[in-house]
C-alpha positions as CSV (number, residue, x, y, z in Angstrom):
1,X,182.9,-125.7,-10.5
2,X,181.8,-125.4,-7.0
3,X,178.4,-126.3,-6.5
4,X,176.5,-126.3,-3.3
5,X,176.6,-130.1,-3.1
6,X,180.3,-130.2,-3.4
7,X,180.9,-127.8,-0.5
8,X,181.1,-129.5,2.8
9,X,178.7,-128.2,5.3
10,X,180.4,-126.9,8.3
11,X,179.3,-128.6,11.5
12,X,179.9,-127.2,14.9
13,X,182.7,-128.9,16.7
14,X,181.4,-131.2,19.4
15,X,181.7,-129.4,22.7
16,X,183.9,-131.2,25.2
17,X,182.7,-131.0,28.7
18,X,185.5,-129.6,31.0
19,X,187.4,-132.4,32.6
20,X,187.2,-132.5,36.3
21,X,190.6,-132.5,38.1
22,X,191.9,-135.9,38.9
23,X,192.8,-137.1,42.4
24,X,196.5,-136.5,41.5
25,X,195.6,-132.9,40.6
26,X,193.8,-132.3,43.9
27,X,196.6,-133.8,45.8
28,X,199.1,-131.5,44.1
29,X,196.9,-128.5,44.8
30,X,196.4,-129.4,48.4
31,X,200.1,-130.1,49.0
32,X,201.0,-126.7,47.4
33,X,198.5,-124.9,49.7
34,X,199.7,-126.8,52.7
35,X,203.3,-125.8,51.9
36,X,202.3,-122.1,51.7
37,X,200.5,-122.3,55.0
38,X,203.5,-124.1,56.6
39,X,205.9,-121.4,55.3
40,X,203.6,-118.6,56.6
41,X,203.5,-120.3,60.1
42,X,207.3,-120.6,60.2
43,X,207.7,-116.9,59.2
44,X,205.3,-115.9,62.0
45,X,207.1,-118.0,64.6
46,X,210.5,-116.5,63.6
47,X,209.1,-113.0,63.8
48,X,207.7,-113.6,67.3
49,X,210.9,-115.2,68.4
50,X,212.9,-112.2,67.2
51,X,210.7,-109.8,69.1
52,X,211.6,-111.5,72.4
53,X,215.3,-110.5,72.3
54,X,214.5,-107.1,73.8
55,X,212.4,-106.5,76.9
56,X,211.9,-103.9,79.5
57,X,212.6,-105.6,82.9
58,X,211.6,-102.7,85.1
59,X,210.7,-99.0,84.8
60,X,210.6,-96.3,87.5
61,X,209.0,-92.9,86.8
62,X,210.8,-89.8,88.1
63,X,208.0,-87.4,87.4
64,X,207.7,-84.7,84.7
65,X,208.0,-87.2,81.9
66,X,211.3,-88.7,83.1
67,X,212.1,-92.3,83.9
68,X,214.8,-94.9,84.4
69,X,214.5,-98.4,83.1
70,X,216.3,-101.7,83.0
71,X,216.4,-103.1,79.5
72,X,217.5,-106.6,78.6
73,X,218.9,-107.4,75.2
74,X,219.6,-111.1,74.8
75,X,221.6,-111.8,78.0
76,X,222.9,-108.3,78.6
77,X,221.1,-105.7,80.8
78,X,221.4,-101.9,80.6
79,X,220.2,-99.0,82.7
80,X,218.7,-96.3,80.6
81,X,217.3,-92.9,81.5
82,X,214.8,-91.0,79.5
83,X,212.9,-87.7,79.2
84,X,210.4,-86.2,76.9
85,X,213.1,-85.3,74.4
86,X,215.9,-88.0,74.8
87,X,216.9,-91.4,75.9
88,X,220.4,-92.1,77.3
89,X,222.4,-95.1,78.3
90,X,223.4,-94.7,81.9
91,X,225.4,-97.9,82.4
92,X,225.7,-101.6,81.4
93,X,224.6,-103.7,84.4
94,X,226.6,-106.7,85.5
95,X,225.2,-110.1,84.6
96,X,222.3,-111.1,86.7
97,X,222.7,-114.3,88.6
98,X,219.9,-116.7,89.0
99,X,219.1,-117.9,92.4
100,X,220.3,-121.4,91.5
101,X,223.7,-120.0,90.3
102,X,224.1,-118.0,93.5
103,X,223.3,-121.0,95.6
104,X,225.8,-123.2,93.7
105,X,228.5,-120.5,94.2
106,X,227.8,-120.3,97.9
107,X,227.8,-124.1,98.3
108,X,231.1,-124.3,96.5
109,X,232.6,-121.8,99.0
110,X,231.5,-123.9,102.0
111,X,232.8,-127.2,100.7
């Protein structure tokens, strides 16, 4: 015997307003973003540092798309030659002395 009076009327559920993030939530979010930014900066710094291991010290053009160049890789120097179709290693150059090292060597000979 279901009568209309016995059936409960359905009421809409009270709407909850979305809760705003707490200070702890904001702190966690900001620290997470700061960590990502810090990681990105470190990766960029490593990439830039890695690029500096190879550099062209000097280049001389020989005409007709030919050249010779001194290339430094870490602490080693090489003389290379190139044309429009190839690049060749000519020789490994002896270690370059700094002026201070040469001066110390000469001073050691005198004393």
